[in-house]
C-alpha positions in Angstrom: 0.0 0.0 0.0 3.0 2.3 0.5 3.2 2.8 -3.3 -0.2 4.5 -3.2 1.2 7.3 -1.0 2.7 9.1 -4.0 -0.6 9.5 -5.8 -3.4 12.0 -4.9 -5.7 10.4 -7.4 -6.0 6.8 -8.5 -8.0 5.4 -11.4 -9.3 1.9 -10.8 -9.6 0.4 -14.3 -11.5 -2.4 -16.0 -10.5 -2.7 -19.6 -13.5 -3.2 -21.8 -13.9 -5.4 -24.9 -12.5 -2.6 -27.1 -9.6 -1.9 -24.8 -11.2 1.3 -23.6 -10.5 2.0 -19.9 -13.7 1.9 -17.9 -13.7 2.4 -14.1 -13.8 4.9 -11.3 -11.6 7.7 -10.0 -10.8 7.7 -6.2 -9.4 10.7 -4.4 -7.5 11.0 -1.2 -7.6 8.5 1.7 -10.4 6.5 0.1 -7.8 5.0 -2.3 -6.4 2.8 0.5 -9.7 1.2 1.3 -10.6 0.8 -2.3 -7.3 -0.8 -3.1 -7.7 -3.2 -0.2 -11.4 -4.1 -0.5 -12.2 -3.5 -4.1 -15.2 -1.8 -5.5 -18.4 -2.7 -7.3 -19.0 -2.0 -11.0 -22.0 -2.6 -13.3 -22.0 -6.2 -14.6 -21.6 -5.0 -18.2 -19.1 -2.2 -17.6 -16.7 -3.9 -19.9 -19.3 -4.3 -22.7 -20.4 -0.7 -23.2 -20.9 0.4 -26.8 -18.3 2.7 -28.5 -21.1 4.0 -30.8 -21.5 7.7 -30.8 -24.8 8.9 -32.2 -24.1 12.1 -34.1 -27.1 14.5 -34.0 -25.2 17.3 -35.8 -23.5 17.4 -39.2 -20.7 19.7 -38.0 -19.1 17.4 -35.5 -15.4 16.5 -35.9 -14.7 13.8 -38.5 -18.2 13.6 -39.8 -17.4 15.5 -43.0 -21.0 16.6 -43.2 -22.3 13.0 -43.6 -25.7 12.7 -42.1 -26.9 9.2 -41.1 -30.5 8.1 -40.9 -31.3 9.0 -37.3 -34.8 7.6 -37.4 -33.7 4.1 -38.4 -31.0 4.0 -35.7 -33.5 5.3 -33.1 -35.7 2.2 -33.7 -32.8 0.2 -32.3 -32.1 2.3 -29.2 -32.7 5.7 -27.7 -30.1 8.3 -28.5 -27.5 8.3 -25.7 -24.1 9.7 -25.0 -21.0 7.7 -26.0 -20.3 4.9 -23.5 -23.9 4.3 -22.6 -24.7 0.6 -22.4 -27.5 -0.7 -24.7 -29.8 -1.8 -22.0 -32.9 0.3 -22.8 -36.3 -1.0 -23.9 -35.2 -1.4 -27.5 -32.2 -3.5 -26.7 -32.0 -7.3 -26.7 -28.8 -7.3 -24.7 -29.9 -8.1 -21.2 -32.5 -10.6 -22.6 -29.9 -12.4 -24.7 -27.4 -13.1 -21.9 -29.1 -15.0 -19.1 -26.1 -14.7 -16.8 -26.7 -10.9 -16.5 -30.2 -11.3 -15.2 -33.0 -8.8 -15.4 -31.8 -7.0 -12.2 -28.6 -6.0 -13.9 -26.5 -6.4 -10.7 -23.0 -5.2 -9.9 -19.9 -7.4 -10.1 -16.8 -7.0 -7.9 -13.7 -5.3 -9.3 -10.6 -6.5 -7.4 -7.6 -4.2 -7.7 -4.4 -5.9 -8.8 -1.8 -3.9 -6.9 1.1 -5.0 -8.9 -0.4 -3.2 -11.9 -0.1 0.3 -10.3 1.5 2.7 -12.7 1.7 6.5 -13.0 -0.3 8.5 -15.6 2.3 11.3 -16.2 0.2 13.3 -18.7 -2.3 14.0 -15.9 0.3 15.5 -13.5 -1.0 18.8 -12.3 1.0 21.0 -9.8 1.6 18.6 -6.9 -1.1 16.2 -7.8 0.0 12.9 -9.3 -2.4 10.3 -10.8 -1.9 6.5 -10.7 -3.8 3.7 -12.4 -4.6 0.2 -11.1 -6.1 -2.6 -13.2 -8.8 -4.7 -11.7 -9.9 -8.3 -12.0 -13.7 -8.8 -12.4 -15.7 -11.4 -10.4 -19.3 -12.5 -10.3 -21.6 -12.5 -7.3 -20.5 -16.0 -6.3 -16.8 -15.0 -6.5 -16.0 -16.8 -9.7 -14.0 -15.0 -12.5 -16.2 -13.1 -15.0 -14.5 -14.4 -18.1 -16.4 -12.1 -20.4 -14.1 -9.4 -19.1 -11.0 -9.4 -21.4 -8.2 -9.3 -18.8 -9.9 -12.0 -16.8 -10.3 -14.2 -19.9 -6.5 -13.8 -20.6 -5.7 -14.8 -17.1 -7.7 -18.0 -17.4 -5.9 -18.9 -20.7 -2.5 -18.2 -19.3 -3.2 -20.3 -16.3 -4.6 -23.1 -18.5 -1.5 -23.1 -20.7 0.8 -23.5 -17.7 -1.3 -26.1 -15.8 -2.1 -28.3 -18.8 1.1 -28.0 -20.8 3.8 -26.6 -18.4 4.2 -23.6 -20.8 4.6 -19.9 -20.4 4.0 -17.3 -23.1 6.0 -14.2 -23.8 4.5 -11.5 -25.9 5.7 -8.4 -27.7 3.6 -6.0 -29.8 4.2 -3.9 -32.9 1.7 -1.1 -32.8 0.8 1.1 -35.8 -1.3 4.2 -35.2 -2.1 7.7 -36.6 -1.8 11.1 -34.9 -4.0 13.9 -36.1 -4.5 17.4 -35.0 -7.5 17.3 -32.6 -10.8 17.4 -34.4 -9.3 17.1 -37.9 -7.7 14.6 -40.2 -4.6 16.7 -40.6 -1.4 14.8 -39.6 0.3 16.2 -36.6 3.6 16.3 -38.6 2.2 18.9 -41.1 3.0 16.6 -44.0 -0.3 15.7 -45.8 0.9 14.2 -49.1 4.4 12.7 -49.1 4.6 9.1 -48.0 6.9 8.8 -44.9 7.7 5.1 -44.6 10.9 4.8 -42.5 11.8 8.4 -43.5 14.3 9.5 -40.9 13.8 13.2 -41.9 10.2 12.9 -40.6 11.6 11.2 -37.4 14.1 14.0 -36.9 11.4 16.6 -37.2 9.3 14.8 -34.5 12.1 13.5 -32.4 11.3 15.6 -29.4 7.7 14.5 -29.0 8.7 10.9 -29.7 11.3 11.1 -26.9 8.7 12.4 -24.5 6.2 9.6 -25.5 8.9 7.0 -24.9 9.6 8.4 -21.5 5.9 8.3 -20.6 5.6 4.7 -21.8 8.7 3.5 -20.0 7.5 5.2 -16.7 4.5 2.9 -17.0 6.5 -0.2 -17.6 6.1 -0.3 -21.4 9.6 -0.8 -22.7 9.9 0.5 -26.2 12.4 -1.1 -28.6 12.1 1.3 -31.5 9.9 3.9 -33.2 9.6 4.5 -36.9 7.6 6.5 -39.4 5.0 4.3 -41.0 3.9 4.7 -44.6 1.2 7.4 -44.5 1.5 10.9 -43.2 0.9 11.0 -39.5 1.3 7.2 -39.1 3.8 5.7 -36.7 4.9 2.3 -35.3 6.6 1.4 -32.1 7.7 -2.1 -30.9 7.7 -3.3 -27.3 9.9 -5.7 -25.3 8.6 -9.2 -24.6 6.6 -9.7 -21.4 5.4 -12.9 -19.7 1.9 -14.0 -19.2 -0.9 -11.5 -18.4 1.6 -8.7 -18.1 2.0 -9.0 -21.9 -1.7 -8.0 -22.2 -1.3 -5.2 -19.6 1.7 -3.8 -21.6 -0.4 -3.8 -24.8 -3.3 -2.1 -23.0 -1.2 0.6 -21.4 0.7 1.2 -24.7 -2.5 2.1 -26.4 -4.2 4.1 -23.6 -1.0 6.0 -22.7 -0.3 6.9 -26.3 -3.8 8.3 -26.6 -3.6 10.2 -23.3 -0.2 11.6 -24.0 -1.2 13.0 -27.4 -4.6 14.2 -26.3 -3.0 16.3 -23.5 -1.0 18.1 -26.3 -4.0 18.8 -28.6 -3.8 15.8 -30.9 -5.8 12.6 -31.5 -3.9 9.4 -31.5 -6.0 6.6 -32.9 -5.4 2.9 -33.4 -8.5 2.7 -35.7 -7.5 0.4 -38.5 -8.1 2.8 -41.5 -9.4 6.3 -40.6 -8.9 7.7 -44.1 -9.9 5.8 -47.2 -6.8 6.8 -49.2 -4.2 6.1 -46.5 -2.5 3.0 -45.2 -4.0 0.6 -42.6 -2.8 0.2 -39.1 -2.1 -3.3 -37.8 -1.1 -4.9 -34.5 1.5 -7.6 -35.0 1.4 -10.0 -32.1 4.8 -11.6 -31.5 5.0 -14.5 -29.1 6.9 -17.5 -28.1 6.4 -20.4 -25.6 8.8 -21.3 -22.8 9.0 -24.3 -20.5 7.7 -23.4 -17.1 9.7 -26.1 -15.3 12.9 -25.5 -17.4 13.7 -21.7 -17.2 15.3 -20.4 -20.4 14.1 -23.2 -22.7 12.3 -22.0 -25.8 9.6 -24.6 -26.4 9.4 -23.6 -30.1 13.0 -24.3 -30.8 14.4 -27.7 -31.9 17.9 -27.1 -33.5 18.1 -30.4 -35.4 14.6 -30.1 -36.9 13.6 -28.8 -40.2 13.2 -25.0 -39.9 14.2 -25.4 -36.3 10.6 -25.9 -35.3 9.8 -28.2 -32.5 6.7 -30.5 -32.4 5.2 -28.1 -29.9 5.7 -25.2 -32.4 4.1 -27.2 -35.2 1.0 -28.2 -33.2 0.7 -24.6 -32.0 0.9 -23.2 -35.6 -1.7 -25.8 -36.7 -4.1 -24.5 -33.9 -3.7 -20.9 -35.0 -4.4 -21.8 -38.6 -7.3 -24.1 -37.9 -9.1 -21.5 -35.9 -8.0 -18.4 -38.0 -11.5 -17.6 -39.2 -12.9 -17.6 -35.7 -9.8 -15.7 -34.3 -10.5 -13.0 -36.8 -13.6 -11.9 -34.8 -11.3 -11.0 -31.8 -8.3 -9.8 -33.9 -10.4 -7.6 -36.3 -13.2 -6.5 -34.0 -14.8 -3.6 -35.9 -16.4 -3.2 -39.4 -13.6 -0.8 -40.3 -10.9 -3.5 -39.7 -12.0 -5.4 -42.9 -10.8 -2.6 -45.1 -7.3 -3.9 -44.2 -7.9 -7.5 -45.1 -6.9 -9.1 -48.5 -4.5 -6.3 -49.3 -0.7 -6.0 -49.7 1.1 -7.5 -46.7 -2.1 -8.1 -44.9 -3.8 -11.5 -44.3 -6.3 -13.0 -46.6 -5.7 -16.8 -46.3 -5.0 -18.9 -43.2 -1.3 -19.7 -44.1 2.1 -19.6 -42.4 5.5 -18.9 -43.8 9.1 -18.5 -42.7 9.7 -14.7 -42.5 6.7 -14.2 -44.8 4.8 -10.9 -44.6 2.0 -12.2 -46.8 1.1 -15.0 -44.4 -1.3 -14.7 -41.5 1.4 -16.3 -39.3 5.0 -15.3 -39.9 7.5 -17.6 -38.3 10.9 -16.2 -37.3 13.9 -18.5 -36.6 16.9 -16.3 -37.0 19.8 -17.0 -34.6 17.7 -19.7 -32.8 15.4 -17.0 -31.6 12.2 -18.8 -32.7 9.0 -16.9 -32.3 5.7 -16.5 -34.1 4.3 -13.2 -35.5 0.6 -13.2 -35.9 -0.2 -10.6 -38.5 -4.0 -11.1 -38.1 -4.8 -8.4 -35.5 -5.6 -5.0 -36.7 -4.6 -1.8 -34.8 -8.2 -1.8 -33.3 -7.7 -5.2 -31.7 -7.9 -5.5 -27.9 -4.5 -6.9 -26.9 -6.0 -9.0 -24.1 -8.5 -10.6 -26.4 -6.1 -11.1 -29.3 -3.6 -12.8 -27.0 -6.3 -14.8 -25.1 -7.7 -16.1 -28.4 -4.3 -16.9 -29.8 -3.5 -18.9 -26.7 -6.8 -20.7 -26.8 -6.3 -21.7 -30.5 -2.7 -22.8 -29.7 -3.9 -24.9 -26.8 -6.4 -26.7 -29.0 -3.6 -27.4 -31.4 -1.5 -28.9 -28.6 -4.5 -30.8 -27.1 -5.5 -32.5 -30.4 -1.9 -32.7 -31.7 -3.0 -31.0 -35.0 -0.8 -31.5 -38.0 0.8 -28.3 -39.3 0.0 -27.7 -43.0 2.7 -26.9 -45.5 4.0 -23.4 -45.9 1.7 -21.2 -48.1 -0.6 -24.1 -48.5 -2.8 -23.9 -51.7 -5.7 -25.5 -49.7 -5.7 -22.8 -47.0 -9.1 -21.4 -46.1 -10.0 -17.8 -46.7 -10.5 -15.5 -43.8 -13.8 -13.7 -43.2 -14.4 -10.6 -45.2 -16.7 -8.9 -42.6 -17.2 -8.7 -38.9 -20.5 -10.5 -39.3 -18.8 -13.4 -41.1 -16.1 -13.5 -38.4 -18.7 -13.7 -35.6 -20.4 -16.5 -37.4 -17.1 -18.4 -37.6 -16.5 -17.9 -33.9 -20.0 -18.9 -33.1 -19.6 -22.2 -35.0 -16.1 -23.1 -33.8 -16.8 -25.9 -31.4 -13.3 -26.5 -30.3 -12.4 -22.9 -29.7 -15.6 -22.4 -27.7 -14.5 -25.3 -25.5 -11.3 -23.6 -24.6 -12.6 -20.0 -24.4 -15.9 -21.0 -22.8 -19.4 -20.3 -23.9 -19.7 -17.6 -21.3 -17.2 -15.4 -23.1 -18.0 -16.4 -26.7 -21.8 -15.7 -26.3 -21.2 -12.4 -24.5 -18.7 -11.2 -27.1 -20.9 -12.1 -30.0 -24.0 -10.4 -28.6 -22.0 -7.3 -27.6 -20.6 -6.9 -31.1 -23.8 -7.7 -33.0 -26.1 -5.6 -30.8 -23.8 -2.8 -29.8 -21.9 -2.2 -33.1 -23.2 -4.0 -36.1 -26.9 -3.1 -35.6 -26.3 0.6 -35.4 -23.9 0.4 -38.4 -26.4 -1.6 -40.5 -29.4 0.6 -39.4 -27.7 3.7 -40.7 -28.2 2.4 -44.3 -25.0 3.9 -45.5 -24.5 3.7 -49.3 -21.2 5.2 -50.4 -17.8 4.4 -49.1 -17.4 8.1 -48.0 -20.6 7.7 -45.9 -19.4 4.5 -44.4 -15.9 5.7 -43.5 -17.3 8.9 -42.0 -19.6 6.8 -39.8 -16.7 4.5 -38.8 -14.6 7.5 -37.9 -17.4 9.0 -35.8 -17.7 5.7 -33.9 -14.1 4.6 -33.5 -11.5 7.3 -34.1 -11.6 9.0 -30.7 -12.2 5.9 -28.6 -9.9 3.3 -30.2 
């Protein structure tokens, strides 16, 4: 508890299904009691909608596109962003029996080892800290529809059933715009900037400050580079073990957004905010290590073809077998599917050695064997992308699935829309068995009711109308 002494304000955070921080602010002495005893939160706090109903045609990012308000209102009553769809026109509480008609609270239990500073909120002598919370139902069991809780279950299962640990590092791509506009923060609107060190030099000061903020929160940044489109950047993180890998991914996103917002910019991990610019992805690099033999990479077998162990091959087979279902959690918004089936982005469930056109890129250089999943988009929730990856890998290990050939001609195509991906997840019996019906059903209902229905109800016709609607929904919040 002594670590709390340095903070005047503490945010108690429950990451939601879109990796948006939900929670409560606690000031003064109450932080000690809250940290010790926890707090109650609404049972669907982690399933709130990101949908923002625009009643005016002059709001930022709308570009004067007006959606059909009457059609959307038939689905739910207009409400501020972040309001759960639990009104009379919503099927949400009726579709998930575990929520119950009373809509109770669940218990948020602070995980004290996740306490970090939020430097951009420093004001005079007042410092702000953040603590992540576990989420538990009324009977004390983990609420595995909450992303961090789901990841914890999968990490524990991997160790208990297979004596394996997972280490994860992320490559995040994102855009930075001047607040309320689509103008790149770097003032360059036309010239492609991929790996352009002149652009880096021009922005080195702010990038240095961002890195300091991230590192103060435990997010160790390896490198930063200018991505292809104006205002687009990428940074990579150091590997972290277990649930901490998800925590690092979460803080990397939320800190980047908070840091730039405090300076008058909008940082967004939305997959494609502008039709004519490049996509943003989230490359999920991971490896398995033997829990009982520290330092032993379970993916590495030096005398095997391609240095891949039997464990690695079964794991790869699981990722590929479940790739259509994984897409729902790795590409969780309608906007994400603008990225698929394009240059250097996934379209087929294939793997390849150092291949950027495969959904799974295998790296074996210098005996450092790890897997890069190229499926997640920038909008992916790192907890869910990682939890789903572990679940698919576990099924590959459990059933000893055979790994297909590299770039197999018989590889299945990935879903081309969020609706198709949710159908694939719904029908994936084996993945359901590992993730659990509780999570799968909750996730599908949340995405269909909270995001797809408003999108479909708007009856958007042109691509310009669609992308404007997607920006209004996701640019600020993701």
